[in-house]
DRENVEX-640016 format. One record per residue: residue in one letter; x, y, z of N, C-alpha, C in turn. Coordinates in steps of 0.02 Angstrom, whole numbers, padded with zeros to 5 digits, always signed. Atoms other than C-alpha are relative to their C-alpha. Example, Ala and Ser with C-alpha at 12.3 -4.5 7.8 and 13.67 -1.06 7.14 Angstrom:
a+00045-00059+00000+00615-00225+00390+00045+00060+00000/s-00042-00059-00003+00684-00053+00357-00039+00055+00037/
END
This chain:
m-00059-00041-00002+01016+00432-00467+00063-00041-00011/l-00059+00042+00007+01144+00293-00448+00004-00035-00067/s+00000+00032+00065+01091+00222-00616+00044+00037-00050/y-00042-00040+00046+01186+00363-00702+00074-00019+00006/l-00070+00022-00007+01349+00291-00634+00018-00055-00049/s-00014+00054+00049+01330+00148-00758+00033+00027-00063/e-00031-00030+00059+01387+00270-00893+00075+00004+00006/y-00072-00003-00011+01560+00266-00815+00030-00069+00010/d-00025+00068-00008+01582+00078-00826+00067-00011-00035/a-00065+00007+00033+01731+00105-00941+00057+00014+00049/f-00051-00015-00050+01825+00174-00790+00000-00051+00056/f+00005+00051-00053+01761+00044-00667-00053-00050-00021/g+00043+00050+00031+01688-00114-00741-00063-00018+00038/p+00060+00021-00036+01569-00165-00601-00058+00050-00003/l+00055-00049+00005+01470-00004-00627-00051-00019-00053/r+00047+00020+00052+01392-00087-00779-00060-00037+00029/l+00055+00036-00032+01285-00188-00658-00059+00046+00015/l+00053-00047-00014+01187-00029-00624-00045+00012-00060/h+00045-00001+00058+01115-00045-00799-00063-00041+00015/y+00053+00049-00011+01005-00185-00732-00044+00021+00059/n+00043-00020-00055+00852-00139-00631-00008-00056+00051/s+00002+00054-00048+00858-00311-00550+00053+00011+00055/v-00053-00015-00048+01023-00263-00468-00020+00059+00043/r+00020-00060-00036+00956-00092-00421-00059-00013+00047/t+00056+00018-00044+00799-00172-00347+00026-00030+00065/i-00030+00029-00060+00905-00275-00228+00034+00054+00041/g-00032-00056-00035+01006-00120-00187-00050+00044+00036/a+00052-00042-00030+00847-00021-00154-00030-00033+00061/a+00029+00036-00057+00776-00155-00040+00047+00001+00060/l-00049+00000-00055+00936-00167+00062+00010+00070+00029/t-00008-00069-00023+00955+00022+00070-00058+00021+00044/a+00060-00017-00039+00776+00045+00129+00000-00036+00067/l-00003+00039-00062+00801-00092+00258+00048+00032+00050/v-00051-00031-00043+00958-00009+00326-00025+00068+00026/i+00026-00065-00021+00877+00164+00328-00053-00009+00054/g+00053+00014-00049+00727+00092+00420+00028-00018+00068/f-00031+00020-00063+00839+00013+00551+00036+00058+00034/i-00036-00058-00028+00936+00176+00573-00048+00051+00029/i+00044-00054-00023+00792+00299+00586-00056-00026+00044/g+00054+00028-00040+00667+00180+00667+00005+00015+00074/p-00005-00012-00072+00732+00186+00846-00001+00075+00017/r-00003-00072-00013+00763+00374+00833-00070+00031-00003/l+00068-00027+00006+00587+00413+00772-00045-00025+00056/i+00041+00029-00053+00507+00295+00897+00015+00034+00067/g-00018-00035-00061+00605+00374+01039-00026+00071+00002/h+00025-00069+00004+00557+00547+00978-00076+00001+00011/f+00073+00003-00009+00373+00497+00968-00018-00012+00073/r+00015+00015-00071+00379+00429+01146+00010+00062+00043/k-00012-00061-00038+00454+00590+01212-00057+00050-00009/l+00055-00045+00015+00316+00688+01127-00068-00029+00019/k+00061+00035-00020+00189+00561+01191-00049-00005-00059/f+00041+00007+00060+00126+00526+01016-00035-00068+00000/g+00042+00059-00003+00014+00384+01074-00072+00021-00002/h+00070-00018+00006-00173+00376+01051-00028+00027+00066/g+00021-00026-00065-00201+00399+01238-00073-00011+00016/y+00070+00015-00015-00378+00332+01229-00017-00069-00027/i+00024+00065+00024-00473+00170+01203-00063+00012-00040/d+00059-00008+00042-00597+00163+01062-00057-00041+00030/e+00056+00034-00033-00763+00121+01143-00033-00052-00046/r+00032+00047+00046-00818+00029+00986+00030-00070+00005/t-00031+00066-00007-00698-00113+01029-00034-00043+00052/g+00038+00039-00049-00813-00165+01171+00044-00040+00046/s-00037+00042-00046-00745-00312+01267+00073-00008-00020/l-00070+00003+00020-00586-00304+01165+00040+00058+00027/g-00033-00060-00026-00548-00137+01247+00056-00017+00048/a-00051+00018-00049-00452-00223+01385+00065-00022-00032/t-00060+00024+00034-00333-00301+01261+00039+00057-00030/y-00034-00058+00028-00290-00128+01195+00027+00047+00053/f-00019-00047-00053-00257-00050+01364+00075+00012+00000/d-00072-00008-00001-00070-00084+01355+00026+00031-00064/k-00022-00028+00064-00066-00014+01178-00017+00074-00008/k+00025-00067+00012-00149+00153+01205+00055+00053+00004/h-00055-00048-00003+00018+00237+01242+00056-00018-00050/t-00048+00018+00052+00110+00150+01099+00000+00055-00053/p-00002-00055+00048+00170+00288+00981-00025-00020-00068/t+00023+00011+00068+00092+00303+00810+00042+00044-00048/m-00037-00036+00052+00148+00394+00650+00060-00040-00024/g-00055+00042+00023+00265+00248+00617+00005-00005-00075/g-00002+00000+00073+00219+00263+00434+00055+00044-00027/l-00056-00043+00022+00354+00398+00426+00064-00041-00009/i-00058+00044+00008+00484+00259+00447+00000-00030-00070/i+00007+00030+00067+00418+00176+00290+00009+00054-00053/f-00002-00053+00051+00398+00341+00196+00072+00022-00014/f-00069-00024+00011+00576+00405+00222+00043-00055-00031/s-00040+00055+00027+00650+00234+00186-00015-00012-00074/v+00020+00011+00070+00551+00211+00024+00022+00058-00044/f-00014-00059+00042+00574+00388-00040+00075+00008-00012/i-00072-00010+00008+00761+00402-00007+00030-00056-00042/s-00027+00057+00036+00799+00227-00071-00021+00002-00074/s+00023-00004+00069+00692+00250-00228+00036+00055-00038/a-00035-00055+00031+00773+00418-00264+00072-00018-00017/l-00069+00020+00011+00945+00337-00251+00007-00051-00056/w-00010+00058+00043+00917+00179-00351-00042-00001-00064/a+00044+00003+00059+00772+00206-00474+00022+00052-00052/e-00014-00046+00055+00803+00285-00643-00062+00044-00009/p+00059-00043+00002+00688+00438-00647-00037-00004-00067/n+00044-00005+00059+00543+00427-00770-00070+00017+00025/v+00067-00023-00018+00359+00474-00772-00034-00048+00048/w+00033+00050-00042+00305+00310-00691+00024+00006+00073/v-00029-00006-00067+00423+00327-00542-00022+00065+00033/c+00017-00065-00029+00387+00512-00518-00073+00002+00022/v+00071+00000-00018+00198+00486-00518-00012-00044+00062/a+00009+00045-00057+00210+00340-00397+00023+00034+00065/l-00026-00033-00059+00317+00439-00274-00041+00063+00017/f+00043-00058-00014+00206+00593-00294-00063-00021+00037/v+00061+00024-00033+00049+00496-00248+00015-00022+00071/y-00020+00023-00067+00140+00416-00102+00010+00059+00047/t-00013-00059-00041+00197+00585-00037-00064+00039+00014/a+00061-00039-00006+00031+00672-00070-00049-00030+00050/l+00045+00033-00047-00065+00542+00032+00031-00010+00069/t-00032+00003-00066+00063+00537+00172-00019+00062+00041/i+00015-00064-00034+00020+00719+00213-00067-00003+00038/p+00062+00004-00038-00166+00695+00257+00001-00054+00053/g-00006+00053-00050-00123+00533+00346+00037+00025+00062/w-00037-00028-00057+00005+00624+00453-00043+00050+00038/r+00043-00050-00033-00117+00766+00488-00055-00035+00041/d+00052+00037-00036-00251+00640+00539+00028-00028+00065/d-00032+00027-00061-00132+00555+00662+00017+00056+00048/y-00019-00056-00043-00073+00723+00727-00060+00025+00040/l+00059-00023-00035-00249+00779+00768-00023-00050+00053/k+00023+00052-00047-00286+00613+00854+00045-00004+00061/v-00046+00013-00056-00129+00599+00961+00019+00064+00037/v-00020-00063-00033-00091+00782+00997-00061+00037+00027/h+00061-00036-00021-00264+00861+01004-00053-00046+00029/k+00046+00049-00029-00347+00700+01065-00068+00001-00035/n+00060-00001+00041-00473+00712+00924-00010-00069-00031/k+00010+00069+00023-00541+00536+00895-00017-00004-00074/d+00022+00000+00070-00611+00583+00723+00054+00020-00048/g-00053-00021+00045-00451+00658+00654-00023+00054-00049/i+00019-00050+00049-00467+00760+00496-00071-00013-00026/k+00067+00005+00026-00636+00793+00418+00000-00045-00062/s+00005+00044+00057-00698+00670+00288+00010+00037-00066/w-00006-00038+00062-00709+00806+00156+00073+00019-00013/e-00071-00018+00008-00527+00854+00188+00040-00059-00027/k-00034+00060+00024-00468+00676+00164-00018-00014-00073/i+00022+00011+00069-00571+00658+00005+00031+00051-00046/a-00030-00053+00041-00504+00824-00058+00073-00016-00016/w-00070+00018+00011-00323+00767-00035+00005-00059-00050/q-00002+00058+00044-00357+00599-00119-00020+00019-00071/s+00022-00023+00066-00448+00685-00263+00054+00040-00034/l-00053-00041+00029-00310+00812-00289+00059-00042-00023/a-00056+00044+00018-00176+00678-00288-00016-00040-00064/t+00020+00039+00059-00274+00575-00415-00001+00043-00063/i+00006-00044+00058-00309+00722-00531+00069+00021-00026/v-00067-00021+00021-00129+00783-00532+00038-00059-00031/a-00035+00059+00026-00060+00607-00557-00025-00018-00070/l+00029+00017+00065-00179+00571-00701+00017+00054-00052/g-00018-00053+00046-00145+00741-00778+00070-00008-00027/v-00069+00011+00021+00041+00705-00783+00005-00060-00047/l-00003+00061+00042+00014+00530-00855-00030+00012-00069/l+00031-00015+00064-00100+00597-00992+00041+00051-00040/w-00040-00052+00034+00019+00741-01032+00066-00027-00025/h-00067+00023+00017+00185+00648-01036-00002-00048-00060/p+00002+00043+00060+00224+00567-01205+00016-00074+00014/q-00017+00069-00016+00295+00410-01122-00060-00039+00025/s+00055+00034-00032+00130+00372-01036-00068+00017-00029/s+00065-00027+00021-00008+00468-01128-00043-00051-00037/v+00038+00050+00038-00059+00322-01240-00011-00063+00041/k+00004+00064-00036-00021+00170-01132-00047+00003+00061/i+00041-00004-00061-00113+00235-00978-00074-00007-00017/r+00070+00003+00019-00277+00235-01076-00024-00071-00013/e+00020+00070+00012-00276+00046-01101-00025-00032+00064/l+00026+00038-00057-00378-00066-00988+00009-00074-00012/w-00013+00072+00005-00315-00243-00963-00031-00035+00060/v+00027+00042-00054-00398-00380-00862+00031-00069-00007/p-00029+00068+00003-00334-00554-00817-00037-00045-00048/f+00026+00053+00043-00361-00701-00936-00013+00023-00072/f+00007-00024+00068-00366-00591-01093+00068+00017-00028/k-00065-00011+00031-00221-00579-01216+00009+00071-00026/t-00003-00068+00024-00263-00403-01272-00039+00046+00046/a+00036-00048-00042-00329-00245-01193-00075-00003-00013/v+00073+00000+00006-00516-00248-01159-00024+00066-00029/i+00014-00067+00028-00523-00061-01195+00067+00029-00022/q-00063-00026+00027-00388+00010-01307+00012+00073+00016/y-00009-00072-00010-00422+00193-01275-00057+00026+00044/m+00051-00023-00047-00518+00243-01119-00006+00076-00002/p+00008-00073-00007-00593+00418-01112+00027+00022+00067/w-00033-00024-00061-00512+00527-00980-00044-00005+00061/w+00045+00000-00057-00667+00532-00870-00006-00070+00030/l+00004+00069-00025-00678+00342-00859+00065-00019+00035/l-00065+00013-00031-00492+00331-00822+00005+00033+00068/l-00002-00036-00063-00510+00462-00686-00041-00036+00053/v+00043+00035-00048-00653+00368-00603+00033-00064+00024/l-00030+00064-00019-00562+00201-00606+00062+00009+00044/i-00061-00011-00040-00395+00266-00542-00019+00027+00069/y+00021-00027-00064-00484+00365-00407-00027-00055+00045/l+00028+00054-00039-00580+00211-00350+00055-00046+00028/w-00054+00045-00023-00421+00108-00340+00044+00034+00052/i-00041-00036-00049-00319+00240-00250-00036+00007+00066/v+00039-00010-00061-00456+00282-00125-00019-00067+00031/g+00022+00065-00026-00517+00103-00110+00054-00036+00038/f-00053+00037-00034-00350+00027-00066+00033+00041+00056/s-00021-00040-00057-00302+00175+00043-00042-00018+00061/n+00046+00016-00056-00455+00139+00150+00006-00074+00020/a-00006+00072-00015-00429-00050+00136+00059-00014+00046/i-00058+00010-00044-00254-00046+00210-00011+00034+00067/n+00016-00035-00062-00315+00080+00338-00042-00044+00046/l+00042+00045-00040-00448-00044+00396+00038-00062+00023/t-00038+00060-00017-00325-00189+00396+00049+00014+00056/d-00050-00018-00050-00205-00094+00508-00031+00004+00069/g+00032+00002-00066-00287-00150+00669+00035-00046+00049/l-00037+00046-00043-00170-00284+00737+00075+00007-00015/d-00073-00007+00007+00019-00287+00764+00026-00041-00059/g-00032+00034+00056+00105-00328+00599-00046-00022-00055/l+00046+00026+00049-00053-00370+00503+00004+00036-00067/a+00001-00038+00062-00060-00231+00373+00067+00000-00035/v-00066-00005+00032+00126-00214+00344+00023-00068-00026/g-00018+00067+00025+00150-00403+00327-00034-00016-00065/c+00037+00011+00063+00015-00413+00193+00025+00046-00055/t-00027-00047+00050+00089-00260+00107+00064-00026-00031/i-00062+00030+00027+00256-00349+00089-00016-00050-00054/t+00020+00051+00049+00171-00492-00002-00024+00032-00064/v+00026-00034+00059+00078-00375-00119+00056+00036-00039/a-00056-00036+00033+00235-00271-00154+00046-00048-00037/l-00042+00050+00033+00333-00428-00196-00030-00021-00066/v+00033+00021+00061+00204-00485-00324+00001+00056-00052/f+00002-00054+00049+00188-00314-00404+00069+00022-00022/g-00068-00010+00023+00376-00296-00410+00015-00047-00058/i-00009+00048+00054+00378-00454-00516-00040+00022-00062/m+00042-00021+00056+00234-00391-00624+00026+00062-00034/a-00028-00060+00030+00315-00222-00650+00062-00017-00041/y-00059+00022+00037+00476-00308-00704-00020-00032-00066/v+00023+00034+00061+00382-00416-00829-00030+00050-00049/a+00032-00050+00044+00280-00269-00896+00052+00044-00034/g-00052-00042+00029+00441-00172-00927+00044-00035-00049/r-00041+00040+00047+00518-00313-01029-00042-00021-00059/a+00038+00017+00059+00459-00333-01208-00001-00076-00011/d-00003+00072+00011+00518-00515-01215-00045-00038+00048/f+00041+00036-00048+00435-00573-01054-00075+00015-00009/s+00071-00018+00008+00273-00477-01081-00028-00030-00064/g+00024+00031+00062+00262-00541-01260-00012-00074+00008/y+00009+00072-00011+00285-00721-01204-00062-00014+00042/l+00057+00011-00044+00152-00704-01069-00065+00032-00024/f+00059-00034+00028+00031-00602-01177-00030+00050+00049/i+00024-00054-00042+00021-00459-01055+00026+00066-00028/s-00018-00065+00027+00040-00273-01084+00073+00017+00013/h-00068-00025-00006+00214-00208-01118-00003+00076+00008/v+00001-00072-00014+00234-00036-01039+00072+00022+00011/p-00070-00020-00006+00408+00033-01074+00012+00048+00058/g-00018-00043-00055+00489+00110-00922-00027-00021+00068/t+00029+00020-00064+00381+00027-00790+00043-00050+00038/g-00046+00044-00036+00522-00092-00749+00032+00036+00059/e-00028-00038-00056+00586+00049-00638-00044-00002+00061/l+00044+00007-00058+00433+00024-00528+00019-00061+00041/t-00026+00057-00037+00515-00140-00481+00047+00024+00056/v-00046-00029-00049+00646-00036-00392-00039+00031+00058/v+00042-00030-00051+00510+00060-00299-00030-00055+00044/c+00027+00056-00038+00430-00105-00248+00053-00031+00044/g-00054+00026-00041+00599-00167-00188+00012+00043+00061/a-00008-00046-00056+00619-00011-00082-00057-00007+00050/l+00059+00008-00043+00443-00037-00015+00006-00064+00042/i-00009+00063-00036+00482-00217+00033+00051+00009+00056/g-00051-00010-00051+00641-00167+00124-00024+00044+00057/a+00026-00046-00050+00555-00023+00214-00051-00034+00045/c+00051+00035-00039+00409-00132+00268+00031-00053+00045/m-00034+00049-00042+00527-00267+00332+00031+00034+00061/a-00028-00036-00057+00616-00138+00439-00055+00022+00048/f+00055-00022-00043+00450-00071+00503-00030-00059+00038/l+00028+00059-00033+00388-00247+00541+00042-00021+00060/w-00045+00015-00057+00539-00268+00655-00025+00034+00063/y+00023-00039-00057+00465-00135+00768-00076-00006+00010/n+00073+00004-00004+00281-00168+00731-00025-00070+00018/s+00020+00068-00019+00282-00355+00771-00022-00001+00073/h+00031+00003-00067+00187-00407+00926+00051-00015+00055/p+00040-00061-00013+00198-00324+01049+00032+00061-00034/a-00025-00054+00042+00215-00171+00938+00032+00056+00041/e-00033-00059-00030+00337-00032+00983-00026+00064-00032/v+00026-00058+00036+00255+00083+00856-00055-00023-00046/f+00054+00015+00047+00098+00088+00750+00011+00040-00065/m-00005-00033+00065+00091+00132+00566-00041+00064-00002/g+00044-00057+00002-00056+00249+00587-00024+00016-00070/d+00024-00022+00066-00147+00336+00446+00057+00029-00041/t-00059-00025+00035+00022+00412+00402+00026-00051-00049/g-00024+00053+00044+00070+00245+00329-00053-00033-00041/s+00050+00041+00034-00090+00154+00285-00032+00035-00060/l+00032-00036+00055-00173+00288+00177+00048+00005-00060/a-00048-00011+00054-00014+00320+00077+00019-00066-00034/l-00019+00064+00029+00032+00137+00053-00054-00026-00047/g+00055+00021+00044-00140+00098-00019+00000+00039-00065/g-00002-00041+00060-00127+00244-00139+00058-00019-00046/l-00059+00019+00039+00048+00193-00194-00012-00065-00038/i+00013+00064+00032-00002+00014-00229-00054+00006-00053/g+00055-00008+00048-00163+00067-00315+00022+00032-00065/v-00021-00035+00061-00080+00188-00437+00050-00042-00038/m-00047+00043+00035+00061+00066-00476-00036-00056-00038/a+00038+00053+00034-00066-00069-00518-00029+00025-00066/f+00027-00028+00061-00145+00045-00646+00055+00014-00051/m-00053-00018+00047+00020+00100-00722+00030-00061-00034/i-00025+00061+00033+00073-00080-00757-00057-00042-00029/h+00059+00032+00029-00103-00125-00817-00020-00064+00036/q+00021+00057-00041-00142-00244-00674-00049+00021+00055/p+00044-00023-00053-00284-00157-00580-00045-00056+00028/i+00044+00054-00023-00400-00309-00574+00040-00052+00038/t-00043+00048-00035-00255-00420-00522+00013+00022+00071/l-00010-00025-00067-00232-00308-00371-00056-00022+00046/v+00057+00023-00040-00405-00359-00312+00012-00072+00023/i-00016+00070-00018-00342-00540-00313+00059-00002+00048/v-00061+00002-00041-00168-00511-00243-00012+00032+00069/g+00017-00032-00063-00234-00392-00111-00064-00026+00030/g+00062+00031-00023-00371-00514-00064-00015+00012+00074/v+00012-00013-00071-00347-00488+00123-00028+00070+00011/f+00025-00069-00005-00372-00301+00103-00073+00004-00023/v+00068+00000+00026-00528-00333+00000-00048-00031+00050/l+00042+00033-00050-00598-00452+00131-00014+00047+00059/e+00009-00047-00056-00571-00321+00266-00053+00053-00017/v+00048-00051+00021-00667-00189+00167-00070-00030-00007/m+00064+00031+00011-00806-00308+00117-00034-00018+00066/s+00030+00017-00065-00831-00364+00298-00032+00061+00032/v+00029-00062-00028-00861-00183+00350-00063+00020-00039/i+00058-00018+00042-00978-00150+00203-00060-00045+00016/i+00054+00048-00015-01079-00308+00238-00028+00012+00069/q+00023-00010-00068-01086-00274+00424-00045+00062+00006/v+00039-00062-00005-01148-00095+00405-00065-00006-00039/a+00060+00005+00041-01270-00135+00264-00053-00045+00033/w+00047+00046-00031-01348-00283+00355-00030+00029+00064/f+00024-00031-00061-01361-00187+00518-00054+00052-00015/k+00048-00051+00018-01451-00042+00435-00064-00030-00030/f+00057+00032+00032-01564-00157+00333-00045-00032+00053/t+00040+00033-00051-01620-00260+00483-00030+00049+00050/k+00027-00050-00045-01643-00106+00589-00062+00033-00029/r+00060-00028+00033-01764-00034+00461-00057-00049-00001/r+00053+00051+00005-01858-00198+00446-00028-00020+00067/t+00023+00028-00064-01866-00254+00626+00007+00049+00059/g-00011-00047-00054-01814-00103+00728+00061-00015+00042/t-00060+00021-00037-01664-00198+00796+00054-00020-00050/g-00054+00016+00047-01501-00199+00700+00035-00065+00018/r-00035+00063-00010-01418-00368+00678+00067+00003-00037/r-00067+00001+00028-01238-00408+00635+00017-00068-00030/v-00023+00062+00031-01161-00537+00519+00062-00026+00037/f-00061+00018-00035-00993-00535+00608-00004+00024+00073/l-00002-00021-00070-00957-00522+00793+00027+00071+00005/m-00027-00068+00003-00858-00366+00749+00035+00008-00067/a-00034-00014+00063-00790-00284+00592+00050+00057+00012/p-00021+00045+00054-00663-00272+00513+00008-00072+00024/i+00008+00070-00014-00657-00459+00504+00055-00028+00046/h-00051+00026-00046-00492-00481+00598-00022+00005+00072/h+00026-00005-00068-00582-00421+00755-00053-00054+00013/h+00049+00054-00007-00718-00552+00723+00034-00063+00029/f-00036+00059-00024-00589-00689+00749+00029+00010+00070/q-00021-00014-00069-00522-00603+00904-00058-00012+00048/k+00059+00011-00042-00699-00604+00973-00014-00075+00010/k+00010+00073-00005-00704-00792+00939+00052-00033+00044/g-00049+00026-00047-00555-00812+01053+00069-00014-00029/w-00066+00010+00029-00409-00819+00931+00049+00051+00030/p-00051-00048-00021-00249-00742+01001+00019+00046-00058/e-00018-00049+00052-00190-00588+00907+00053-00027-00048/t-00054+00025+00043-00033-00673+00843-00026-00054-00048/k+00028+00051+00044-00135-00819+00773-00039+00032-00057/v+00038-00035+00052-00251-00700+00679+00048+00028-00052/v-00048-00032+00046-00102-00607+00605+00034-00052-00044/l-00036+00051+00038-00008-00764+00552-00046-00033-00051/r+00046+00032+00047-00161-00843+00473-00020+00047-00057/f+00014-00048+00053-00200-00684+00378+00061+00007-00046/w-00059+00000+00043-00020-00682+00316+00000-00061-00047/v+00005+00060+00042-00047-00860+00253-00050+00012-00057/l+00050-00016+00051-00204-00802+00163+00029+00049-00052/s-00030-00049+00045-00108-00655+00089+00048-00033-00048/l-00046+00037+00043+00025-00772+00022-00038-00041-00051/g+00041+00038+00047-00109-00882-00055-00030+00044-00054/f+00026-00047+00050-00190-00733-00140+00055+00024-00047/a-00056-00021+00042-00019-00680-00203+00016-00052-00053/l-00014+00054+00048+00013-00849-00283-00056-00004-00052/l+00057+00001+00047-00161-00844-00360+00006+00057-00051/g-00010-00057+00045-00124-00672-00432+00055-00012-00050/l-00055+00016+00046+00041-00730-00505-00022-00051-00053/a+00023+00051+00047-00048-00877-00587-00037+00032-00059/t+00037-00033+00054-00153-00754-00689+00045+00023-00056/l-00047-00021+00051+00004-00703-00783+00005-00051-00057/k-00008+00054+00050+00008-00871-00872-00067-00021-00030/l+00066+00022+00024-00179-00901-00890-00030+00055-00044/r+00025-00050+00048-00227-00804-01047-00041-00034-00053/
END
């Protein structure tokens, strides 16, 4: 919205700076940060009055249950702080185009089932939340609508069909059939929605790693939107995706504000309201800038969390069929709880996972030059 003010630079010279998405990205990050600091205390206070805390201890945590006792009344639904900050800031600073609209649509569409899941858990004391089929239905609908818009709009209809992978100078597949594209986008949106959801188990863990991923993909979106930079690095040039840099900036600012309240000991939890939507947003942006495989590298912590659960469940079922007694690879899954079981303090687990996330981010950035 504010980008249109650049057309009046003849009346006020500094308005010409709004031509540059780098300037608007900084503005979006600061705006989201301020919005988060303004609405954060108000929402948290409102959640406390309504007693929007889990109010129960998950029996699956076993001996860790005692460490969660002081958290069971901590309010959840904190993902709304991030959502309002990102959406308002992006609407103000990003220049509207198909890429921005699809990204914000997916983010909004997945915030709804996440909020409903949290609502059922904290208000109706339903540990299971929404039904699995309902969550899948929402994720499927969001994916189908988003892909339909991308295939219909002339700005994106051709570019979205390309499949790029790291270390190659050209697209591996120049024109993907719609069904293959649908399957891949769905896997990335659903996969990273669930990955961030699993990572959101310790104070500040998921949101801290999200900041790192958003920073890297902000850089990648900026490069993809520039013909000169993308040509030099031999990566896909996708006109208009530079505006996703502004969305990433807003996401960074919003997550920083949320981390202020989510740092140990947390005043509020993200909940499914935040984790499901953040994964979907990052997943769809990765596809739109032709960096889906790179997301697996940059989001390495999220991938490790998912893989630890898959390995744990698969090995337990396999050994139970073979020996009658299920065995576990990890002391507890997701893997951050494994290290808690080994005696690591929560803050040490979080900080070390942040270090890992930063390492994965640098590794992902390195792929831009290795072609």
